[in-house]
PQR file with spaces between the fields and no chain letter, atoms N, CA, C, O and H, PARSE charges and radii, in Angstrom:
ATOM       1  N    MET     1       0.841   -1.180    0.000 -0.4000 1.5000
ATOM       2  CA   MET     1       0.000    0.000    0.000 -0.0000 2.0000
ATOM       3  C    MET     1       0.886    1.242    0.000  0.5500 1.7000
ATOM       4  O    MET     1       1.826    1.337    0.789 -0.5500 1.4000
ATOM       5  N    LEU     2       0.595    2.168   -0.861 -0.4000 1.5000
ATOM       6  CA   LEU     2       1.373    3.394   -0.956 -0.0000 2.0000
ATOM       7  C    LEU     2       0.882    4.419    0.066  0.5500 1.7000
ATOM       8  O    LEU     2      -0.309    4.523    0.358 -0.5500 1.4000
ATOM       9  H    LEU     2      -0.168    2.091   -1.502  0.4000 1.0000
ATOM      10  N    ARG     3       1.835    5.159    0.590 -0.4000 1.5000
ATOM      11  CA   ARG     3       1.524    6.240    1.531 -0.0000 2.0000
ATOM      12  C    ARG     3       2.266    7.487    1.083  0.5500 1.7000
ATOM      13  O    ARG     3       3.217    7.407    0.305 -0.5500 1.4000
ATOM      14  H    ARG     3       2.803    5.074    0.353  0.4000 1.0000
ATOM      15  N    ILE     4       1.830    8.633    1.575 -0.4000 1.5000
ATOM      16  CA   ILE     4       2.494    9.880    1.209 -0.0000 2.0000
ATOM      17  C    ILE     4       3.532   10.219    2.284  0.5500 1.7000
ATOM      18  O    ILE     4       3.234   10.214    3.478 -0.5500 1.4000
ATOM      19  H    ILE     4       1.058    8.697    2.206  0.4000 1.0000
ATOM      20  N    PHE     5       4.756   10.514    1.834 -0.4000 1.5000
ATOM      21  CA   PHE     5       5.844   10.879    2.733 -0.0000 2.0000
ATOM      22  C    PHE     5       6.517   12.139    2.206  0.5500 1.7000
ATOM      23  O    PHE     5       6.474   12.422    1.008 -0.5500 1.4000
ATOM      24  H    PHE     5       4.998   10.518    0.864  0.4000 1.0000
ATOM      25  N    ASP     6       7.143   12.897    3.114 -0.4000 1.5000
ATOM      26  CA   ASP     6       7.916   14.080    2.741 -0.0000 2.0000
ATOM      27  C    ASP     6       9.364   13.680    2.550  0.5500 1.7000
ATOM      28  O    ASP     6       9.902   12.859    3.292 -0.5500 1.4000
ATOM      29  H    ASP     6       7.178   12.668    4.087  0.4000 1.0000
ATOM      30  N    PHE     7       9.988   14.277    1.541 -0.4000 1.5000
ATOM      31  CA   PHE     7      11.396   14.050    1.251 -0.0000 2.0000
ATOM      32  C    PHE     7      12.083   15.397    1.103  0.5500 1.7000
ATOM      33  O    PHE     7      11.447   16.382    0.728 -0.5500 1.4000
ATOM      34  H    PHE     7       9.551   14.944    0.938  0.4000 1.0000
ATOM      35  N    MET     8      13.406   15.448    1.403 -0.4000 1.5000
ATOM      36  CA   MET     8      14.175   16.655    1.209 -0.0000 2.0000
ATOM      37  C    MET     8      15.494   16.287    0.530  0.5500 1.7000
ATOM      38  O    MET     8      16.193   15.371    0.965 -0.5500 1.4000
ATOM      39  H    MET     8      13.923   14.648    1.708  0.4000 1.0000
ATOM      40  N    CYS     9      15.825   17.013   -0.542 -0.4000 1.5000
ATOM      41  CA   CYS     9      17.060   16.733   -1.274 -0.0000 2.0000
ATOM      42  C    CYS     9      18.211   17.542   -0.684  0.5500 1.7000
ATOM      43  O    CYS     9      18.012   18.347    0.225 -0.5500 1.4000
ATOM      44  H    CYS     9      15.257   17.756   -0.895  0.4000 1.0000
ATOM      45  N    THR    10      19.406   17.325   -1.203 -0.4000 1.5000
ATOM      46  CA   THR    10      20.597   18.023   -0.706 -0.0000 2.0000
ATOM      47  C    THR    10      20.562   19.518   -1.016  0.5500 1.7000
ATOM      48  O    THR    10      21.291   20.293   -0.397 -0.5500 1.4000
ATOM      49  H    THR    10      19.568   16.671   -1.942  0.4000 1.0000
ATOM      50  N    ASN    11      19.725   19.931   -1.966 -0.4000 1.5000
ATOM      51  CA   ASN    11      19.586   21.353   -2.305 -0.0000 2.0000
ATOM      52  C    ASN    11      18.505   22.053   -1.471  0.5500 1.7000
ATOM      53  O    ASN    11      18.257   23.246   -1.651 -0.5500 1.4000
ATOM      54  H    ASN    11      19.132   19.301   -2.469  0.4000 1.0000
ATOM      55  N    GLY    12      17.868   21.313   -0.564 -0.4000 1.5000
ATOM      56  CA   GLY    12      16.873   21.904    0.333 -0.0000 2.0000
ATOM      57  C    GLY    12      15.441   21.904   -0.169  0.5500 1.7000
ATOM      58  O    GLY    12      14.566   22.475    0.481 -0.5500 1.4000
ATOM      59  H    GLY    12      18.070   20.345   -0.418  0.4000 1.0000
ATOM      60  N    HIS    13      15.180   21.283   -1.303 -0.4000 1.5000
ATOM      61  CA   HIS    13      13.806   21.209   -1.807 -0.0000 2.0000
ATOM      62  C    HIS    13      13.026   20.163   -1.004  0.5500 1.7000
ATOM      63  O    HIS    13      13.503   19.046   -0.803 -0.5500 1.4000
ATOM      64  H    HIS    13      15.891   20.819   -1.832  0.4000 1.0000
ATOM      65  N    VAL    14      11.839   20.529   -0.554 -0.4000 1.5000
ATOM      66  CA   VAL    14      10.976   19.604    0.184 -0.0000 2.0000
ATOM      67  C    VAL    14       9.772   19.288   -0.693  0.5500 1.7000
ATOM      68  O    VAL    14       9.154   20.189   -1.260 -0.5500 1.4000
ATOM      69  H    VAL    14      11.452   21.437   -0.718  0.4000 1.0000
ATOM      70  N    PHE    15       9.442   17.999   -0.801 -0.4000 1.5000
ATOM      71  CA   PHE    15       8.333   17.579   -1.654 -0.0000 2.0000
ATOM      72  C    PHE    15       7.709   16.308   -1.088  0.5500 1.7000
ATOM      73  O    PHE    15       8.303   15.627   -0.252 -0.5500 1.4000
ATOM      74  H    PHE    15       9.944   17.267   -0.341  0.4000 1.0000
ATOM      75  N    GLU    16       6.508   16.003   -1.556 -0.4000 1.5000
ATOM      76  CA   GLU    16       5.771   14.818   -1.116 -0.0000 2.0000
ATOM      77  C    GLU    16       5.685   13.813   -2.253  0.5500 1.7000
ATOM      78  O    GLU    16       5.558   14.180   -3.421 -0.5500 1.4000
ATOM      79  H    GLU    16       6.025   16.556   -2.235  0.4000 1.0000
ATOM      80  N    VAL    17       5.756   12.519   -1.884 -0.4000 1.5000
ATOM      81  CA   VAL    17       5.671   11.450   -2.875 -0.0000 2.0000
ATOM      82  C    VAL    17       4.891   10.285   -2.285  0.5500 1.7000
ATOM      83  O    VAL    17       5.027    9.977   -1.101 -0.5500 1.4000
ATOM      84  H    VAL    17       5.859   12.221   -0.935  0.4000 1.0000
ATOM      85  N    PHE    18       4.068    9.633   -3.116 -0.4000 1.5000
ATOM      86  CA   PHE    18       3.411    8.392   -2.709 -0.0000 2.0000
ATOM      87  C    PHE    18       4.402    7.258   -2.937  0.5500 1.7000
ATOM      88  O    PHE    18       4.786    6.984   -4.074 -0.5500 1.4000
ATOM      89  H    PHE    18       3.957    9.884   -4.078  0.4000 1.0000
ATOM      90  N    VAL    19       4.818    6.595   -1.853 -0.4000 1.5000
ATOM      91  CA   VAL    19       5.781    5.494   -1.934 -0.0000 2.0000
ATOM      92  C    VAL    19       5.398    4.416   -0.931  0.5500 1.7000
ATOM      93  O    VAL    19       4.527    4.620   -0.086 -0.5500 1.4000
ATOM      94  H    VAL    19       4.507    6.818   -0.929  0.4000 1.0000
ATOM      95  N    LYS    20       6.056    3.270   -1.034 -0.4000 1.5000
ATOM      96  CA   LYS    20       5.879    2.217   -0.041 -0.0000 2.0000
ATOM      97  C    LYS    20       6.529    2.669    1.264  0.5500 1.7000
ATOM      98  O    LYS    20       7.519    3.400    1.224 -0.5500 1.4000
ATOM      99  H    LYS    20       6.764    3.104   -1.720  0.4000 1.0000
ATOM     100  N    PRO    21       6.005    2.258    2.420 -0.5600 1.5000
ATOM     101  CA   PRO    21       6.548    2.708    3.706  0.2800 2.0000
ATOM     102  C    PRO    21       8.037    2.416    3.904  0.5500 1.7000
ATOM     103  O    PRO    21       8.718    3.158    4.611 -0.5500 1.4000
ATOM     104  N    GLU    22       8.545    1.363    3.299 -0.4000 1.5000
ATOM     105  CA   GLU    22       9.955    1.018    3.488 -0.0000 2.0000
ATOM     106  C    GLU    22      10.905    1.820    2.594  0.5500 1.7000
ATOM     107  O    GLU    22      12.121    1.685    2.731 -0.5500 1.4000
ATOM     108  H    GLU    22       7.991    0.760    2.724  0.4000 1.0000
ATOM     109  N    THR    23      10.383    2.651    1.682 -0.4000 1.5000
ATOM     110  CA   THR    23      11.208    3.477    0.802 -0.0000 2.0000
ATOM     111  C    THR    23      11.810    4.631    1.595  0.5500 1.7000
ATOM     112  O    THR    23      11.090    5.365    2.272 -0.5500 1.4000
ATOM     113  H    THR    23       9.396    2.761    1.572  0.4000 1.0000
ATOM     114  N    ASN    24      13.141    4.794    1.509 -0.4000 1.5000
ATOM     115  CA   ASN    24      13.833    5.842    2.265 -0.0000 2.0000
ATOM     116  C    ASN    24      14.400    6.952    1.391  0.5500 1.7000
ATOM     117  O    ASN    24      14.795    7.997    1.908 -0.5500 1.4000
ATOM     118  H    ASN    24      13.725    4.198    0.958  0.4000 1.0000
ATOM     119  N    GLN    25      14.449    6.747    0.069 -0.4000 1.5000
ATOM     120  CA   GLN    25      14.989    7.761   -0.828 -0.0000 2.0000
ATOM     121  C    GLN    25      14.125    7.877   -2.077  0.5500 1.7000
ATOM     122  O    GLN    25      13.496    6.915   -2.518 -0.5500 1.4000
ATOM     123  H    GLN    25      14.129    5.897   -0.351  0.4000 1.0000
ATOM     124  N    ALA    26      14.115    9.089   -2.635 -0.4000 1.5000
ATOM     125  CA   ALA    26      13.392    9.356   -3.875 -0.0000 2.0000
ATOM     126  C    ALA    26      14.143   10.454   -4.616  0.5500 1.7000
ATOM     127  O    ALA    26      14.959   11.161   -4.024 -0.5500 1.4000
ATOM     128  H    ALA    26      14.626    9.871   -2.277  0.4000 1.0000
ATOM     129  N    HIS    27      13.872   10.598   -5.895 -0.4000 1.5000
ATOM     130  CA   HIS    27      14.513   11.656   -6.678 -0.0000 2.0000
ATOM     131  C    HIS    27      13.688   12.931   -6.575  0.5500 1.7000
ATOM     132  O    HIS    27      12.460   12.907   -6.667 -0.5500 1.4000
ATOM     133  H    HIS    27      13.209   10.024   -6.377  0.4000 1.0000
ATOM     134  N    CYS    28      14.389   14.047   -6.383 -0.4000 1.5000
ATOM     135  CA   CYS    28      13.745   15.358   -6.246 -0.0000 2.0000
ATOM     136  C    CYS    28      13.000   15.709   -7.530  0.5500 1.7000
ATOM     137  O    CYS    28      13.510   15.508   -8.633 -0.5500 1.4000
ATOM     138  H    CYS    28      15.386   14.067   -6.308  0.4000 1.0000
ATOM     139  N    SER    29      11.804   16.229   -7.372 -0.4000 1.5000
ATOM     140  CA   SER    29      10.990   16.602   -8.531 -0.0000 2.0000
ATOM     141  C    SER    29      11.474   17.902   -9.179  0.5500 1.7000
ATOM     142  O    SER    29      11.110   18.190  -10.319 -0.5500 1.4000
ATOM     143  H    SER    29      11.390   16.392   -6.477  0.4000 1.0000
ATOM     144  N    GLU    30      12.295   18.697   -8.464 -0.4000 1.5000
ATOM     145  CA   GLU    30      12.777   19.969   -9.015 -0.0000 2.0000
ATOM     146  C    GLU    30      14.159   19.858   -9.653  0.5500 1.7000
ATOM     147  O    GLU    30      14.380   20.359  -10.756 -0.5500 1.4000
ATOM     148  H    GLU    30      12.591   18.463   -7.538  0.4000 1.0000
ATOM     149  N    CYS    31      15.102   19.193   -8.949 -0.4000 1.5000
ATOM     150  CA   CYS    31      16.474   19.155   -9.446 -0.0000 2.0000
ATOM     151  C    CYS    31      16.969   17.759   -9.805  0.5500 1.7000
ATOM     152  O    CYS    31      18.031   17.626  -10.414 -0.5500 1.4000
ATOM     153  H    CYS    31      14.923   18.786   -8.053  0.4000 1.0000
ATOM     154  N    GLY    32      16.231   16.723   -9.445 -0.4000 1.5000
ATOM     155  CA   GLY    32      16.612   15.368   -9.783 -0.0000 2.0000
ATOM     156  C    GLY    32      17.600   14.713   -8.825  0.5500 1.7000
ATOM     157  O    GLY    32      17.945   13.544   -8.998 -0.5500 1.4000
ATOM     158  H    GLY    32      15.368   16.831   -8.951  0.4000 1.0000
ATOM     159  N    GLU    33      18.063   15.460   -7.811 -0.4000 1.5000
ATOM     160  CA   GLU    33      18.999   14.911   -6.830 -0.0000 2.0000
ATOM     161  C    GLU    33      18.296   13.866   -5.964  0.5500 1.7000
ATOM     162  O    GLU    33      17.070   13.842   -5.862 -0.5500 1.4000
ATOM     163  H    GLU    33      17.782   16.410   -7.671  0.4000 1.0000
ATOM     164  N    LEU    34      19.095   13.014   -5.353 -0.4000 1.5000
ATOM     165  CA   LEU    34      18.547   12.005   -4.459 -0.0000 2.0000
ATOM     166  C    LEU    34      18.114   12.677   -3.154  0.5500 1.7000
ATOM     167  O    LEU    34      18.852   13.499   -2.610 -0.5500 1.4000
ATOM     168  H    LEU    34      20.091   13.034   -5.436  0.4000 1.0000
ATOM     169  N    ALA    35      16.945   12.342   -2.657 -0.4000 1.5000
ATOM     170  CA   ALA    35      16.396   12.958   -1.456 -0.0000 2.0000
ATOM     171  C    ALA    35      16.090   11.898   -0.415  0.5500 1.7000
ATOM     172  O    ALA    35      15.742   10.765   -0.745 -0.5500 1.4000
ATOM     173  H    ALA    35      16.346   11.674   -3.099  0.4000 1.0000
ATOM     174  N    GLY    36      16.223   12.281    0.844 -0.4000 1.5000
ATOM     175  CA   GLY    36      15.940   11.371    1.945 -0.0000 2.0000
ATOM     176  C    GLY    36      14.605   11.682    2.592  0.5500 1.7000
ATOM     177  O    GLY    36      14.124   12.814    2.548 -0.5500 1.4000
ATOM     178  H    GLY    36      16.505   13.202    1.112  0.4000 1.0000
ATOM     179  N    LYS    37      14.020   10.673    3.185 -0.4000 1.5000
ATOM     180  CA   LYS    37      12.735   10.824    3.865 -0.0000 2.0000
ATOM     181  C    LYS    37      12.927   11.679    5.115  0.5500 1.7000
ATOM     182  O    LYS    37      13.901   11.501    5.847 -0.5500 1.4000
ATOM     183  H    LYS    37      14.411    9.753    3.220  0.4000 1.0000
ATOM     184  N    ILE    38      12.012   12.597    5.357 -0.4000 1.5000
ATOM     185  CA   ILE    38      12.072   13.442    6.548 -0.0000 2.0000
ATOM     186  C    ILE    38      10.770   13.317    7.332  0.5500 1.7000
ATOM     187  O    ILE    38       9.738   12.922    6.791 -0.5500 1.4000
ATOM     188  H    ILE    38      11.221   12.742    4.762  0.4000 1.0000
ATOM     189  N    ILE    39      10.838   13.653    8.587 -0.4000 1.5000
ATOM     190  CA   ILE    39       9.635   13.698    9.428 -0.0000 2.0000
ATOM     191  C    ILE    39       9.212   15.151    9.507  0.5500 1.7000
ATOM     192  O    ILE    39       9.983   16.009    9.937 -0.5500 1.4000
ATOM     193  H    ILE    39      11.677   13.975    9.027  0.4000 1.0000
ATOM     194  N    SER    40       7.998   15.420    9.094 -0.4000 1.5000
ATOM     195  CA   SER    40       7.498   16.787    9.124 -0.0000 2.0000
ATOM     196  C    SER    40       6.330   16.882   10.100  0.5500 1.7000
ATOM     197  O    SER    40       5.641   15.891   10.345 -0.5500 1.4000
ATOM     198  H    SER    40       7.372   14.723    8.745  0.4000 1.0000
ATOM     199  N    PRO    41       6.107   18.076   10.658 -0.5600 1.5000
ATOM     200  CA   PRO    41       5.015   18.232   11.619  0.2800 2.0000
ATOM     201  C    PRO    41       3.651   18.097   10.969  0.5500 1.7000
ATOM     202  O    PRO    41       3.482   18.405    9.789 -0.5500 1.4000
ATOM     203  N    VAL    42       2.699   17.644   11.725 -0.4000 1.5000
ATOM     204  CA   VAL    42       1.320   17.533   11.254 -0.0000 2.0000
ATOM     205  C    VAL    42       0.730   18.932   11.233  0.5500 1.7000
ATOM     206  O    VAL    42       0.895   19.701   12.180 -0.5500 1.4000
ATOM     207  H    VAL    42       2.836   17.393   12.683  0.4000 1.0000
ATOM     208  N    LYS    43       0.045   19.255   10.151 -0.4000 1.5000
ATOM     209  CA   LYS    43      -0.504   20.598    9.992 -0.0000 2.0000
ATOM     210  C    LYS    43      -1.987   20.599   10.350  0.5500 1.7000
ATOM     211  O    LYS    43      -2.849   20.533    9.474 -0.5500 1.4000
ATOM     212  H    LYS    43      -0.089   18.631    9.381  0.4000 1.0000
ATOM     213  N    CYS    44      -2.268   20.673   11.629 -0.4000 1.5000
ATOM     214  CA   CYS    44      -3.653   20.758   12.063 -0.0000 2.0000
ATOM     215  C    CYS    44      -3.737   21.785   13.179  0.5500 1.7000
ATOM     216  O    CYS    44      -2.744   22.074   13.846 -0.5500 1.4000
ATOM     217  H    CYS    44      -1.568   20.726   12.341  0.4000 1.0000
ATOM     218  N    MET    45      -4.913   22.324   13.373 -0.4000 1.5000
ATOM     219  CA   MET    45      -5.089   23.335   14.399 -0.0000 2.0000
ATOM     220  C    MET    45      -6.445   23.118   15.056  0.5500 1.7000
ATOM     221  O    MET    45      -7.462   22.987   14.375 -0.5500 1.4000
ATOM     222  H    MET    45      -5.719   22.089   12.831  0.4000 1.0000
ATOM     223  N    LEU    46      -6.451   23.083   16.372 -0.4000 1.5000
ATOM     224  CA   LEU    46      -7.704   22.949   17.098 -0.0000 2.0000
ATOM     225  C    LEU    46      -8.012   24.250   17.809  0.5500 1.7000
ATOM     226  O    LEU    46      -7.108   24.998   18.181 -0.5500 1.4000
ATOM     227  H    LEU    46      -5.625   23.190   16.926  0.4000 1.0000
ATOM     228  N    ASP    47      -9.290   24.513   17.994 -0.4000 1.5000
ATOM     229  CA   ASP    47      -9.732   25.680   18.731 -0.0000 2.0000
ATOM     230  C    ASP    47      -9.349   25.483   20.191  0.5500 1.7000
ATOM     231  O    ASP    47      -9.690   24.450   20.767 -0.5500 1.4000
ATOM     232  H    ASP    47     -10.025   23.905   17.692  0.4000 1.0000
ATOM     233  N    PRO    48      -8.652   26.435   20.814 -0.5600 1.5000
ATOM     234  CA   PRO    48      -8.176   26.235   22.189  0.2800 2.0000
ATOM     235  C    PRO    48      -9.275   26.108   23.239  0.5500 1.7000
ATOM     236  O    PRO    48      -9.047   25.528   24.300 -0.5500 1.4000
ATOM     237  N    VAL    49     -10.451   26.634   22.963 -0.4000 1.5000
ATOM     238  CA   VAL    49     -11.523   26.595   23.959 -0.0000 2.0000
ATOM     239  C    VAL    49     -12.357   25.326   23.825  0.5500 1.7000
ATOM     240  O    VAL    49     -12.575   24.614   24.806 -0.5500 1.4000
ATOM     241  H    VAL    49     -10.637   27.106   22.101  0.4000 1.0000
ATOM     242  N    SER    50     -12.820   25.047   22.620 -0.4000 1.5000
ATOM     243  CA   SER    50     -13.727   23.918   22.435 -0.0000 2.0000
ATOM     244  C    SER    50     -13.002   22.616   22.120  0.5500 1.7000
ATOM     245  O    SER    50     -13.560   21.536   22.311 -0.5500 1.4000
ATOM     246  H    SER    50     -12.643   25.625   21.823  0.4000 1.0000
ATOM     247  N    GLY    51     -11.754   22.708   21.637 -0.4000 1.5000
ATOM     248  CA   GLY    51     -11.046   21.505   21.218 -0.0000 2.0000
ATOM     249  C    GLY    51     -11.525   21.012   19.871  0.5500 1.7000
ATOM     250  O    GLY    51     -11.152   19.927   19.425 -0.5500 1.4000
ATOM     251  H    GLY    51     -11.301   23.586   21.483  0.4000 1.0000
ATOM     252  N    SER    52     -12.348   21.811   19.228 -0.4000 1.5000
ATOM     253  CA   SER    52     -12.898   21.444   17.932 -0.0000 2.0000
ATOM     254  C    SER    52     -12.124   22.186   16.835  0.5500 1.7000
ATOM     255  O    SER    52     -11.058   22.747   17.085 -0.5500 1.4000
ATOM     256  H    SER    52     -12.651   22.693   19.591  0.4000 1.0000
ATOM     257  N    PHE    53     -12.671   22.178   15.636 -0.4000 1.5000
ATOM     258  CA   PHE    53     -12.007   22.860   14.538 -0.0000 2.0000
ATOM     259  C    PHE    53     -12.071   24.372   14.735  0.5500 1.7000
ATOM     260  O    PHE    53     -12.955   24.865   15.435 -0.5500 1.4000
ATOM     261  H    PHE    53     -13.537   21.722   15.433  0.4000 1.0000
ATOM     262  N    PRO    54     -11.139   25.117   14.122 -0.5600 1.5000
ATOM     263  CA   PRO    54     -11.111   26.574   14.283  0.2800 2.0000
ATOM     264  C    PRO    54     -12.456   27.199   13.927  0.5500 1.7000
ATOM     265  O    PRO    54     -13.108   26.810   12.958 -0.5500 1.4000
ATOM     266  N    GLY    55     -12.837   28.142   14.708 -0.4000 1.5000
ATOM     267  CA   GLY    55     -14.076   28.851   14.444 -0.0000 2.0000
ATOM     268  C    GLY    55     -15.289   28.273   15.144  0.5500 1.7000
ATOM     269  O    GLY    55     -16.347   28.902   15.147 -0.5500 1.4000
ATOM     270  H    GLY    55     -12.308   28.458   15.495  0.4000 1.0000
ATOM     271  N    ALA    56     -15.172   27.093   15.738 -0.4000 1.5000
ATOM     272  CA   ALA    56     -16.329   26.480   16.394 -0.0000 2.0000
ATOM     273  C    ALA    56     -16.790   27.332   17.573  0.5500 1.7000
ATOM     274  O    ALA    56     -17.989   27.528   17.771 -0.5500 1.4000
ATOM     275  H    ALA    56     -14.312   26.581   15.736  0.4000 1.0000
ATOM     276  N    THR    57     -15.845   27.833   18.346 -0.4000 1.5000
ATOM     277  CA   THR    57     -16.200   28.667   19.499 -0.0000 2.0000
ATOM     278  C    THR    57     -16.805   29.986   19.032  0.5500 1.7000
ATOM     279  O    THR    57     -17.768   30.478   19.621 -0.5500 1.4000
ATOM     280  H    THR    57     -14.871   27.674   18.185  0.4000 1.0000
ATOM     281  N    MET    58     -16.237   30.555   17.971 -0.4000 1.5000
ATOM     282  CA   MET    58     -16.774   31.815   17.448 -0.0000 2.0000
ATOM     283  C    MET    58     -18.194   31.624   16.932  0.5500 1.7000
ATOM     284  O    MET    58     -19.046   32.487   17.145 -0.5500 1.4000
ATOM     285  H    MET    58     -15.455   30.155   17.493  0.4000 1.0000
ATOM     286  N    LYS    59     -18.463   30.515   16.259 -0.4000 1.5000
ATOM     287  CA   LYS    59     -19.807   30.235   15.756 -0.0000 2.0000
ATOM     288  C    LYS    59     -20.781   30.082   16.925  0.5500 1.7000
ATOM     289  O    LYS    59     -21.895   30.605   16.884 -0.5500 1.4000
ATOM     290  H    LYS    59     -17.770   29.814   16.085  0.4000 1.0000
ATOM     291  N    TRP    60     -20.357   29.365   17.961 -0.4000 1.5000
ATOM     292  CA   TRP    60     -21.212   29.181   19.131 -0.0000 2.0000
ATOM     293  C    TRP    60     -21.538   30.535   19.764  0.5500 1.7000
ATOM     294  O    TRP    60     -22.693   30.797   20.101 -0.5500 1.4000
ATOM     295  H    TRP    60     -19.452   28.940   17.993  0.4000 1.0000
ATOM     296  N    ALA    61     -20.527   31.401   19.929 -0.4000 1.5000
ATOM     297  CA   ALA    61     -20.730   32.721   20.537 -0.0000 2.0000
ATOM     298  C    ALA    61     -21.653   33.575   19.689  0.5500 1.7000
ATOM     299  O    ALA    61     -22.508   34.280   20.225 -0.5500 1.4000
ATOM     300  H    ALA    61     -19.589   31.189   19.655  0.4000 1.0000
ATOM     301  N    ARG    62     -21.495   33.524   18.367 -0.4000 1.5000
ATOM     302  CA   ARG    62     -22.348   34.304   17.460 -0.0000 2.0000
ATOM     303  C    ARG    62     -23.797   33.816   17.532  0.5500 1.7000
ATOM     304  O    ARG    62     -24.725   34.622   17.599 -0.5500 1.4000
ATOM     305  H    ARG    62     -20.800   32.952   17.931  0.4000 1.0000
ATOM     306  N    ASP    63     -23.985   32.492   17.516 -0.4000 1.5000
ATOM     307  CA   ASP    63     -25.331   31.928   17.615 -0.0000 2.0000
ATOM     308  C    ASP    63     -25.980   32.271   18.948  0.5500 1.7000
ATOM     309  O    ASP    63     -27.169   32.585   19.009 -0.5500 1.4000
ATOM     310  H    ASP    63     -23.231   31.837   17.462  0.4000 1.0000
ATOM     311  N    ARG    64     -25.189   32.207   20.015 -0.4000 1.5000
ATOM     312  CA   ARG    64     -25.716   32.531   21.348 -0.0000 2.0000
ATOM     313  C    ARG    64     -26.133   33.994   21.422  0.5500 1.7000
ATOM     314  O    ARG    64     -27.175   34.319   21.991 -0.5500 1.4000
ATOM     315  H    ARG    64     -24.223   31.952   19.966  0.4000 1.0000
ATOM     316  N    GLU    65     -25.319   34.876   20.845 -0.4000 1.5000
ATOM     317  CA   GLU    65     -25.639   36.305   20.857 -0.0000 2.0000
ATOM     318  C    GLU    65     -26.942   36.574   20.108  0.5500 1.7000
ATOM     319  O    GLU    65     -27.764   37.372   20.559 -0.5500 1.4000
ATOM     320  H    GLU    65     -24.473   34.612   20.382  0.4000 1.0000
ATOM     321  N    GLN    66     -27.136   35.908   18.964 -0.4000 1.5000
ATOM     322  CA   GLN    66     -28.377   36.071   18.198 -0.0000 2.0000
ATOM     323  C    GLN    66     -29.576   35.552   18.983  0.5500 1.7000
ATOM     324  O    GLN    66     -30.646   36.160   18.953 -0.5500 1.4000
ATOM     325  H    GLN    66     -26.469   35.260   18.598  0.4000 1.0000
ATOM     326  N    LYS    67     -29.407   34.433   19.686 -0.4000 1.5000
ATOM     327  CA   LYS    67     -30.485   33.877   20.486 -0.0000 2.0000
ATOM     328  C    LYS    67     -30.874   34.829   21.612  0.5500 1.7000
ATOM     329  O    LYS    67     -32.059   35.008   21.892 -0.5500 1.4000
ATOM     330  H    LYS    67     -28.538   33.939   19.710  0.4000 1.0000
ATOM     331  N    ILE    68     -29.893   35.433   22.251 -0.4000 1.5000
ATOM     332  CA   ILE    68     -30.162   36.384   23.350 -0.0000 2.0000
ATOM     333  C    ILE    68     -30.910   37.592   22.818  0.5500 1.7000
ATOM     334  O    ILE    68     -31.849   38.070   23.453 -0.5500 1.4000
ATOM     335  H    ILE    68     -28.930   35.287   22.024  0.4000 1.0000
ATOM     336  N    LYS    69     -30.494   38.101   21.633 -0.4000 1.5000
ATOM     337  CA   LYS    69     -31.186   39.242   21.037 -0.0000 2.0000
ATOM     338  C    LYS    69     -32.648   38.923   20.750  0.5500 1.7000
ATOM     339  O    LYS    69     -33.528   39.746   21.003 -0.5500 1.4000
ATOM     340  H    LYS    69     -29.730   37.712   21.117  0.4000 1.0000
ATOM     341  N    LYS    70     -32.910   37.718   20.216 -0.4000 1.5000
ATOM     342  CA   LYS    70     -34.288   37.320   19.934 -0.0000 2.0000
ATOM     343  C    LYS    70     -35.109   37.223   21.209  0.5500 1.7000
ATOM     344  O    LYS    70     -36.267   37.641   21.233 -0.5500 1.4000
ATOM     345  H    LYS    70     -32.196   37.049   20.011  0.4000 1.0000
ATOM     346  N    GLU    71     -34.519   36.669   22.280 -0.4000 1.5000
ATOM     347  CA   GLU    71     -35.215   36.551   23.547 -0.0000 2.0000
ATOM     348  C    GLU    71     -35.519   37.910   24.152  0.5500 1.7000
ATOM     349  O    GLU    71     -36.573   38.094   24.760 -0.5500 1.4000
ATOM     350  H    GLU    71     -33.579   36.329   22.260  0.4000 1.0000
ATOM     351  N    ARG    72     -34.602   38.873   23.993 -0.4000 1.5000
ATOM     352  CA   ARG    72     -34.838   40.231   24.541 -0.0000 2.0000
ATOM     353  C    ARG    72     -35.940   40.934   23.765  0.5500 1.7000
ATOM     354  O    ARG    72     -36.737   41.664   24.354 -0.5500 1.4000
ATOM     355  H    ARG    72     -33.746   38.724   23.499  0.4000 1.0000
ATOM     356  N    LYS    73     -36.000   40.727   22.451 -0.4000 1.5000
ATOM     357  CA   LYS    73     -37.063   41.323   21.643 -0.0000 2.0000
ATOM     358  C    LYS    73     -38.409   40.753   22.002  0.5500 1.7000
ATOM     359  O    LYS    73     -39.409   41.472   22.023 -0.5500 1.4000
ATOM     360  H    LYS    73     -35.353   40.133   21.973  0.4000 1.0000
ATOM     361  N    ALA    74     -38.446   39.442   22.291 -0.4000 1.5000
ATOM     362  CA   ALA    74     -39.704   38.775   22.612 -0.0000 2.0000
ATOM     363  C    ALA    74     -40.260   39.218   23.959  0.5500 1.7000
ATOM     364  O    ALA    74     -41.472   39.172   24.165 -0.5500 1.4000
ATOM     365  H    ALA    74     -37.634   38.858   22.274  0.4000 1.0000
ATOM     366  N    SER    75     -39.405   39.644   24.872 -0.4000 1.5000
ATOM     367  CA   SER    75     -39.912   40.033   26.201 -0.0000 2.0000
ATOM     368  C    SER    75     -40.166   41.491   26.353  0.5500 1.7000
ATOM     369  O    SER    75     -40.590   41.936   27.419 -0.5500 1.4000
ATOM     370  H    SER    75     -38.420   39.681   24.704  0.4000 1.0000
């Protein structure tokens, strides 16, 4: 099964390739040099308050504010 891994060549180019997990080297797509597999950070971000995706807390606050406004108008 192929997986996506990050590689970096000796010239500093970083790129992704679908390869078998045991593959440790690939040719750079920009310069053709041999590149080694690197470990890169996961690019995800969670909302610090809710632990959900970004904006979840803001959406909740906006919805709550609208609900309060409707309740004040009704009374």
